[in-house]
C-alpha positions as CSV (number, residue, x, y, z in Angstrom):
1,X,1.4,21.3,-18.8
2,X,1.4,18.3,-16.4
3,X,-2.0,17.5,-15.1
4,X,-2.3,17.2,-11.4
5,X,-1.7,13.5,-10.5
6,X,-3.8,11.3,-8.2
7,X,-2.4,11.4,-4.7
8,X,-0.9,8.0,-4.0
9,X,1.8,9.1,-1.6
10,X,1.4,9.9,2.2
11,X,-0.4,13.2,2.9
12,X,2.4,14.2,5.2
13,X,4.9,14.4,2.3
14,X,2.6,16.7,0.4
15,X,2.1,18.9,3.5
16,X,5.8,19.1,4.2
17,X,6.9,20.1,0.7
18,X,4.0,22.5,0.0
19,X,4.3,24.4,3.3
20,X,5.9,27.9,3.1
21,X,9.7,28.2,3.0
22,X,12.4,25.7,1.8
23,X,12.7,22.2,3.0
24,X,15.2,19.4,2.5
25,X,14.3,15.7,2.5
26,X,16.7,12.8,2.7
27,X,15.3,9.8,1.0
28,X,17.2,6.6,1.8
29,X,16.9,2.9,1.4
30,X,18.7,-0.1,0.0
31,X,18.8,-1.0,-3.7
32,X,15.4,-2.0,-5.2
33,X,13.3,-0.3,-2.6
34,X,11.9,2.3,-5.1
35,X,13.8,5.5,-4.0
36,X,14.0,6.9,-7.6
37,X,10.4,6.1,-8.3
38,X,9.3,7.8,-5.0
39,X,11.4,10.9,-5.8
40,X,10.0,11.2,-9.4
41,X,6.4,10.6,-8.2
42,X,6.8,13.5,-5.7
43,X,7.7,15.7,-8.6
44,X,4.7,14.5,-10.5
45,X,2.2,14.7,-7.7
46,X,3.4,18.1,-6.4
47,X,2.3,19.8,-9.6
48,X,1.4,22.9,-7.6
49,X,5.1,23.7,-7.4
50,X,5.9,25.9,-10.3
51,X,9.6,24.9,-11.0
52,X,10.6,21.2,-10.6
53,X,13.9,19.7,-11.7
54,X,15.3,16.2,-11.6
55,X,19.1,15.9,-11.5
56,X,20.2,12.3,-12.2
57,X,23.8,11.3,-11.7
58,X,23.4,7.5,-12.1
59,X,20.7,6.8,-14.8
60,X,20.8,8.3,-18.3
61,X,18.2,10.7,-19.4
62,X,17.1,8.5,-22.3
63,X,16.3,5.6,-19.9
64,X,14.4,7.8,-17.5
65,X,12.4,9.3,-20.4
66,X,11.5,5.9,-21.6
67,X,10.0,5.0,-18.2
68,X,8.8,8.5,-17.2
69,X,8.0,10.5,-20.4
70,X,6.4,13.3,-18.5
71,X,9.9,14.2,-17.2
72,X,10.8,15.7,-20.6
73,X,10.7,19.3,-19.3
74,X,11.9,18.6,-15.8
75,X,15.3,17.0,-16.5
76,X,18.4,19.1,-16.6
77,X,21.8,18.1,-17.6
78,X,23.9,17.5,-20.7
79,X,21.7,14.7,-22.2
80,X,18.5,16.5,-21.6
81,X,19.8,19.3,-23.8
82,X,19.0,22.1,-21.3
83,X,19.6,25.3,-23.4
84,X,20.9,27.2,-20.4
85,X,23.5,24.6,-19.5
86,X,24.4,24.0,-23.1
87,X,25.2,27.7,-23.6
88,X,27.3,27.7,-20.4
89,X,29.5,24.7,-21.4
90,X,33.1,25.7,-21.6
91,X,32.9,28.9,-19.5
92,X,33.2,29.3,-15.8
93,X,29.8,29.8,-14.2
94,X,31.1,32.3,-11.8
95,X,32.3,34.6,-14.6
96,X,29.1,34.6,-16.6
97,X,28.1,38.3,-17.0
98,X,25.5,38.3,-19.7
99,X,22.0,36.7,-19.4
100,X,21.7,33.5,-21.5
101,X,18.3,32.2,-22.5
102,X,16.6,33.5,-19.5
103,X,19.4,32.8,-17.0
104,X,20.1,35.7,-14.8
105,X,23.8,36.9,-14.8
106,X,25.7,35.8,-11.8
107,X,25.5,39.1,-10.0
108,X,26.6,40.0,-6.6
109,X,23.3,39.0,-5.1
110,X,23.5,35.5,-6.5
111,X,27.2,35.3,-5.7
112,X,26.4,36.2,-2.1
113,X,23.9,33.3,-2.0
114,X,26.6,30.9,-3.0
115,X,28.5,31.5,0.2
116,X,28.8,27.9,1.3
117,X,29.6,26.7,-2.3
118,X,32.4,29.3,-2.4
119,X,33.7,27.9,0.8
120,X,33.7,24.5,-0.8
121,X,35.7,25.9,-3.7
122,X,38.3,26.9,-1.1
123,X,38.3,23.2,0.0
124,X,36.5,24.0,3.2
125,X,35.0,20.7,4.4
126,X,33.2,22.2,7.4
127,X,34.5,19.5,9.7
128,X,32.4,16.7,8.2
129,X,33.9,13.2,7.8
130,X,32.9,10.5,5.3
131,X,31.7,7.2,6.3
132,X,34.3,4.8,7.8
133,X,36.6,3.7,5.1
134,X,35.4,6.4,2.7
135,X,37.8,9.1,1.5
136,X,37.7,11.8,-1.1
137,X,41.0,13.1,-2.5
138,X,41.0,16.8,-1.9
139,X,43.3,17.5,-4.9
140,X,40.6,16.7,-7.5
141,X,37.6,18.8,-6.4
142,X,35.5,19.6,-9.5
143,X,32.3,21.5,-8.7
144,X,30.9,21.5,-12.2
145,X,28.0,19.2,-11.4
146,X,26.9,21.0,-8.3
147,X,27.1,24.3,-10.0
148,X,24.6,23.1,-12.5
149,X,22.1,22.7,-9.7
150,X,22.8,26.2,-8.4
151,X,22.5,27.6,-12.0
152,X,19.1,26.0,-12.6
153,X,17.7,27.5,-9.4
154,X,19.2,30.9,-10.1
155,X,17.7,30.8,-13.7
156,X,14.2,29.6,-12.6
157,X,11.2,31.7,-12.9
158,X,9.1,33.0,-10.0
159,X,7.4,30.6,-7.7
160,X,8.4,27.7,-5.5
161,X,11.0,25.3,-6.7
162,X,11.6,21.6,-6.1
163,X,14.9,19.9,-7.0
164,X,15.6,16.1,-6.8
165,X,19.3,15.0,-6.7
166,X,19.6,11.4,-7.4
167,X,21.9,10.5,-5.9
168,X,23.7,12.7,-3.5
169,X,26.4,10.1,-3.1
170,X,27.2,10.1,-6.8
171,X,27.1,13.9,-7.0
172,X,29.5,14.1,-4.1
173,X,31.8,11.5,-5.7
174,X,31.8,13.5,-9.0
175,X,32.8,16.7,-7.0
176,X,35.5,14.9,-5.0
177,X,33.9,15.6,-1.6
178,X,31.7,13.7,0.8
179,X,27.9,13.7,0.7
180,X,27.5,15.5,4.0
181,X,29.5,18.4,2.6
182,X,27.3,18.6,-0.5
183,X,24.1,18.6,1.6
184,X,25.4,21.2,4.0
185,X,26.3,23.6,1.2
186,X,23.0,23.2,-0.6
187,X,21.0,23.4,2.6
188,X,22.6,26.7,3.6
189,X,22.7,28.3,0.1
190,X,19.5,27.0,-1.6
191,X,17.1,25.6,1.0
192,X,17.6,28.2,3.7
193,X,18.9,31.0,1.4
194,X,16.5,30.8,-1.6
195,X,13.7,28.8,0.1
196,X,14.1,25.9,-2.4
197,X,12.7,22.4,-1.7
198,X,15.4,19.7,-2.1
199,X,15.1,15.9,-2.2
200,X,18.4,14.1,-1.6
201,X,18.3,10.5,-2.7
202,X,20.9,8.5,-0.8
203,X,22.2,5.2,-2.3
204,X,22.3,3.2,1.0
205,X,20.3,2.9,4.2
206,X,23.1,4.5,6.2
207,X,21.7,6.9,8.8
208,X,24.7,9.2,9.0
209,X,23.1,11.9,6.8
210,X,19.8,12.0,8.7
211,X,20.7,14.9,10.9
212,X,21.4,17.1,7.9
213,X,18.0,17.1,6.4
214,X,14.8,18.8,7.5
215,X,13.0,15.5,6.8
216,X,14.0,11.8,6.5
217,X,12.1,9.0,4.8
218,X,13.3,5.4,4.8
219,X,12.2,2.8,2.3
220,X,12.7,-0.9,3.2
221,X,11.7,-4.4,2.1
222,X,10.6,-6.6,5.0
223,X,9.9,-10.4,5.1
224,X,6.5,-11.5,6.3
225,X,6.1,-15.3,6.4
226,X,8.4,-15.6,3.4
227,X,6.5,-12.9,1.5
228,X,7.7,-9.4,0.6
229,X,6.4,-6.4,2.3
230,X,7.5,-2.8,1.4
231,X,7.5,-0.3,4.2
232,X,7.9,3.5,4.1
233,X,9.1,4.9,7.4
234,X,8.7,8.7,7.9
235,X,11.4,9.4,10.5
236,X,11.3,13.2,10.6
237,X,9.5,16.1,9.0
238,X,10.5,19.3,10.7
239,X,7.5,21.5,11.3
240,X,5.0,19.0,10.0
241,X,2.8,16.7,12.1
242,X,3.3,13.0,11.3
243,X,-0.1,11.4,11.7
244,X,1.0,8.0,10.4
245,X,4.8,7.3,10.7
246,X,4.8,4.0,8.8
247,X,3.0,3.1,5.5
248,X,2.9,-0.2,3.6
249,X,3.4,0.5,-0.2
250,X,3.5,-1.3,-3.5
251,X,5.7,-0.6,-6.4
252,X,4.1,-1.4,-9.8
253,X,4.1,0.1,-13.2
254,X,6.7,2.7,-12.3
255,X,4.4,4.0,-9.6
256,X,4.3,3.8,-5.8
257,X,1.0,3.5,-3.9
258,X,1.1,4.0,-0.2
259,X,-1.7,2.7,2.0
260,X,-3.0,4.8,4.8
261,X,-4.3,3.2,8.0
262,X,-8.0,2.6,7.9
263,X,-10.4,2.7,10.7
264,X,-12.6,0.4,8.6
265,X,-15.8,2.2,9.5
266,X,-17.4,0.7,6.4
267,X,-19.7,-2.0,7.6
268,X,-22.0,-2.4,4.6
269,X,-21.1,-2.7,0.9
270,X,-22.9,-0.4,-1.5
271,X,-23.1,-0.8,-5.3
272,X,-21.8,-4.4,-5.1
273,X,-22.4,-6.6,-8.2
274,X,-22.5,-10.4,-8.2
275,X,-19.8,-12.4,-9.9
276,X,-20.6,-15.5,-12.0
277,X,-18.7,-18.7,-11.9
278,X,-15.7,-19.2,-14.2
279,X,-14.3,-22.5,-15.3
280,X,-16.6,-24.4,-12.9
281,X,-15.4,-22.6,-9.8
282,X,-17.7,-20.7,-7.4
283,X,-16.8,-17.0,-6.8
284,X,-16.2,-15.5,-3.4
285,X,-18.1,-12.4,-4.7
286,X,-14.8,-10.4,-4.8
287,X,-12.9,-10.6,-8.0
288,X,-9.5,-10.1,-6.4
289,X,-10.1,-12.9,-3.9
290,X,-11.0,-15.2,-6.8
291,X,-7.7,-14.1,-8.4
292,X,-5.8,-15.0,-5.2
293,X,-7.3,-18.5,-5.1
294,X,-6.7,-19.2,-8.8
295,X,-10.3,-18.6,-10.0
296,X,-12.4,-19.4,-6.9
297,X,-13.7,-22.5,-5.2
298,X,-13.9,-25.8,-7.1
299,X,-16.8,-28.1,-6.1
300,X,-16.0,-30.1,-2.9
301,X,-13.6,-27.4,-1.6
302,X,-13.0,-26.9,2.1
303,X,-11.7,-23.3,2.6
304,X,-10.1,-21.9,5.7
305,X,-10.0,-18.1,6.3
306,X,-7.6,-17.5,9.1
307,X,-7.7,-14.2,10.9
308,X,-4.6,-12.8,12.5
309,X,-4.4,-10.6,15.7
310,X,-6.2,-7.3,15.7
311,X,-8.4,-7.8,12.6
312,X,-11.4,-5.5,12.9
313,X,-14.8,-7.2,13.0
314,X,-15.8,-5.0,10.1
315,X,-13.3,-6.8,7.8
316,X,-14.7,-10.2,8.5
317,X,-18.2,-8.7,8.1
318,X,-17.3,-7.4,4.7
319,X,-16.0,-10.8,3.6
320,X,-19.0,-12.7,4.9
321,X,-21.3,-10.2,3.1
322,X,-19.7,-10.7,-0.3
323,X,-19.6,-14.5,0.0
324,X,-23.2,-14.9,1.1
325,X,-24.6,-12.2,-1.2
326,X,-22.9,-13.8,-4.3
327,X,-24.4,-17.2,-3.5
328,X,-27.8,-15.8,-2.9
329,X,-27.7,-13.7,-6.1
330,X,-27.2,-17.0,-8.1
331,X,-30.0,-18.8,-6.3
332,X,-27.7,-21.0,-4.3
333,X,-28.1,-22.1,-0.7
334,X,-26.1,-21.0,2.3
335,X,-25.9,-22.4,5.8
336,X,-24.4,-19.5,7.8
337,X,-22.9,-19.5,11.3
338,X,-21.6,-15.9,11.6
339,X,-18.2,-15.5,13.2
340,X,-19.6,-12.9,15.5
341,X,-22.5,-14.6,17.3
342,X,-25.8,-12.9,16.2
343,X,-29.4,-13.8,15.6
344,X,-30.9,-14.4,12.2
345,X,-32.6,-11.1,12.0
346,X,-29.4,-9.1,12.6
347,X,-27.5,-11.3,10.0
348,X,-30.3,-10.7,7.5
349,X,-30.2,-6.9,8.1
350,X,-26.5,-6.9,7.3
351,X,-27.2,-7.9,3.7
352,X,-30.3,-5.8,3.2
353,X,-28.5,-3.5,0.8
354,X,-27.1,-6.3,-1.3
355,X,-29.9,-8.9,-1.8
356,X,-33.7,-8.7,-1.5
357,X,-35.1,-9.9,1.8
358,X,-37.2,-12.5,0.0
359,X,-34.1,-14.0,-1.7
360,X,-32.3,-14.1,1.6
361,X,-35.1,-15.9,3.4
362,X,-35.3,-18.4,0.5
363,X,-31.7,-19.3,0.1
364,X,-30.0,-18.7,3.5
365,X,-30.4,-20.5,6.8
366,X,-28.7,-18.9,9.9
367,X,-28.0,-21.4,12.6
368,X,-29.5,-20.2,15.9
369,X,-29.9,-22.0,19.2
370,X,-33.5,-22.8,19.8
371,X,-33.5,-21.4,23.3
372,X,-32.2,-18.0,22.0
373,X,-34.6,-17.5,19.1
374,X,-36.2,-14.1,19.5
375,X,-38.6,-14.1,16.5
376,X,-39.7,-17.6,15.5
377,X,-41.4,-16.2,12.4
378,X,-38.2,-15.3,10.5
379,X,-38.0,-17.9,7.7
380,X,-34.2,-17.9,7.5
381,X,-33.7,-19.4,11.0
382,X,-32.4,-22.9,11.3
383,X,-32.9,-24.0,14.9
384,X,-30.2,-26.0,16.5
385,X,-30.2,-27.7,20.0
386,X,-26.6,-26.8,20.7
387,X,-25.6,-30.1,22.3
388,X,-24.2,-32.0,19.4
389,X,-23.1,-30.5,16.1
390,X,-23.2,-33.9,14.3
391,X,-27.0,-34.0,14.6
392,X,-27.7,-30.3,14.5
393,X,-25.7,-29.8,11.3
394,X,-26.7,-33.0,9.6
395,X,-26.4,-32.5,5.8
396,X,-29.8,-34.0,5.0
397,X,-31.4,-31.5,7.3
398,X,-29.5,-28.7,5.7
399,X,-30.4,-29.9,2.2
400,X,-34.1,-30.1,3.1
401,X,-34.1,-26.6,4.6
402,X,-32.6,-25.3,1.4
403,X,-34.6,-27.4,-1.1
404,X,-35.4,-24.4,-3.3
405,X,-31.7,-23.6,-3.8
406,X,-29.5,-24.7,-6.7
407,X,-26.3,-26.6,-6.0
408,X,-23.6,-26.3,-4.8
409,X,-24.7,-25.4,-1.3
410,X,-22.3,-23.4,0.8
411,X,-21.7,-24.1,4.5
412,X,-19.9,-21.1,6.0
413,X,-19.1,-21.3,9.7
414,X,-17.4,-19.0,12.2
415,X,-15.6,-21.3,14.5
416,X,-15.6,-18.9,17.5
417,X,-19.3,-19.2,17.5
418,X,-19.3,-22.9,17.0
419,X,-16.8,-23.5,19.8
420,X,-18.8,-21.3,22.2
421,X,-21.8,-23.5,21.5
422,X,-20.3,-27.0,21.2
423,X,-16.9,-26.7,22.9
424,X,-13.3,-26.9,21.6
425,X,-13.7,-30.4,20.1
426,X,-16.1,-29.3,17.5
427,X,-14.0,-30.9,14.7
428,X,-14.8,-34.4,16.0
429,X,-18.5,-33.6,15.5
430,X,-18.1,-32.3,12.0
431,X,-16.6,-35.4,10.4
432,X,-19.8,-36.4,8.6
433,X,-20.5,-32.8,7.6
434,X,-17.1,-32.5,5.8
435,X,-17.6,-35.9,4.2
436,X,-21.0,-34.8,2.8
437,X,-19.5,-31.6,1.4
438,X,-17.0,-33.6,-0.6
439,X,-19.3,-36.4,-1.6
440,X,-22.0,-34.1,-2.9
441,X,-19.6,-31.5,-4.4
442,X,-20.7,-28.7,-2.1
443,X,-18.6,-26.1,-0.4
444,X,-17.4,-25.3,3.1
445,X,-15.8,-22.1,4.4
446,X,-14.5,-22.0,8.0
447,X,-13.5,-18.7,9.5
448,X,-11.1,-18.8,12.5
449,X,-9.5,-16.3,14.8
450,X,-6.3,-16.4,17.0
451,X,-8.4,-17.8,19.9
452,X,-9.9,-20.7,17.9
453,X,-8.8,-24.1,19.1
454,X,-9.7,-25.9,15.8
455,X,-7.4,-24.0,13.5
456,X,-4.6,-26.6,13.1
457,X,-7.0,-29.5,12.4
458,X,-9.0,-27.4,9.9
459,X,-5.8,-26.3,8.2
460,X,-4.8,-30.0,7.7
461,X,-8.2,-30.6,6.0
462,X,-8.4,-27.4,3.9
463,X,-7.9,-27.4,0.2
464,X,-7.6,-23.6,0.3
465,X,-6.1,-21.6,3.1
466,X,-6.3,-17.8,3.2
467,X,-4.7,-15.7,5.8
468,X,-5.9,-12.2,6.9
469,X,-3.3,-10.3,8.8
470,X,-2.7,-6.8,10.1
471,X,0.5,-4.7,9.8
472,X,0.1,-1.5,11.8
473,X,-3.3,-0.3,10.8
474,X,-3.2,-1.9,7.3
475,X,-5.0,-5.2,6.6
476,X,-3.2,-7.7,4.3
477,X,-4.5,-10.9,2.8
478,X,-2.4,-13.7,1.3
479,X,-2.7,-17.3,0.3
480,X,-1.0,-20.1,2.3
481,X,-2.6,-22.7,0.0
482,X,-2.1,-21.7,-2.8
483,X,1.0,-19.7,-1.9
484,X,0.6,-16.1,-2.9
485,X,2.1,-12.7,-2.4
486,X,0.8,-10.2,0.2
487,X,-2.2,-8.1,-0.9
488,X,-3.4,-5.0,0.9
489,X,-7.2,-4.9,1.5
490,X,-8.5,-1.5,0.5
491,X,-12.0,-0.5,1.2
492,X,-13.1,3.0,0.1
493,X,-16.4,4.7,-0.4
494,X,-16.9,6.2,-3.9
495,X,-19.8,8.0,-5.6
496,X,-21.1,4.8,-7.2
497,X,-20.6,2.5,-4.1
498,X,-18.0,0.8,-2.1
499,X,-14.8,-0.2,-3.7
500,X,-13.3,-3.3,-2.1
501,X,-10.0,-4.5,-3.7
502,X,-6.9,-6.5,-3.0
503,X,-3.8,-4.7,-4.2
504,X,-0.7,-6.9,-4.6
505,X,2.5,-5.7,-3.0
506,X,5.3,-6.0,-5.7
């Protein structure tokens, strides 16, 4: 018995195929988009459906079973050794009169439910045409393959049924008709007549079959700054509300994982654990971000984190929290200018669940304009005058304020805040600061937004450049330097804390 799988596919597809009655779904996309994987995963995840079958017309059963061993009892066809179909070989299905291994005889009731298939036997094409340039010789119609689908459904036990035909183009070719004709016959006889769920996998991204199915899902591979993005577009699900029409997804390990839009209501990490250095590189406090940057930050690094349009403040807040908390946990100093202008007390409160207040006050200094200080007794404040960054952010002053901290010291600055204080030419005032970072083998992280004026100059200086972007409601992160694939940022609350991960899009 197949255990119920973890739901990695859009909730809309589950609702559509588990709702009462029969439903047909056309699944289309170009080669390599993962159509077969998606179809098989729907069979696996929809374990509540009692009778599930996979009908492959292109890939051999042995290859499928090597990759998807759980399909052993769901394949049907000659190679799969289906006892019903084996017994029926060599005899016309419409003349079967005795029950064979649980298959009901083809009585008048079942015959009446093959109305459209019988029309097809009479070479009725229902007025459908093939695609331009496509023809099917009408003198070689052979309905053996499509009759196998009907026989499996007619021999199924009680309960709901789900059948995947992969692909409908190949099935139509084997029968000598066009795909629209095959879908129409099955839609009328099985979907509407016997309330069966059917998934038709189409071999191309041609839209000419869309109007025949109750639902249509399109898989595509997009280009995003010379990086691959996979997108699932739910075009139609008759009778089912589509809450999110487009999903980014990844295809890895013979599994699809679709990413729902996130409101990113998570503002504080829970259950976070610090990460130690590896190979002499300082960690970002997020293992997947270390992976993206080939192990973390070498001493003397200048890192640029560039935010795209529409990135929620919660996202940058989570990144700032992991970075600062990881340095504090290892007794290292941090000079912090938050991207969102806030006072030292608010910044300290944001990390209250990750590091003790005493440790924060000892190892962190939050730059705050002297005229705006609300509580002068907070130890983590580093007062700045706000007229010249070169003197305010002098490295000797920073090192003295963090004299109890171990090296390397991190200087992490939100440039929107810096530019609001010092103006758009802030980079001219940070020359000595950058030089000191490199000379003393410390670290610098600059966070910029689309409105930052200093981005290009900082990018020229950076030894590591990370881009945070947004596609629909999904946040992605990728490396510009070093060059990396796109990763989806997933933030979820679990029983033991917050799970923050970067999932590569393969």
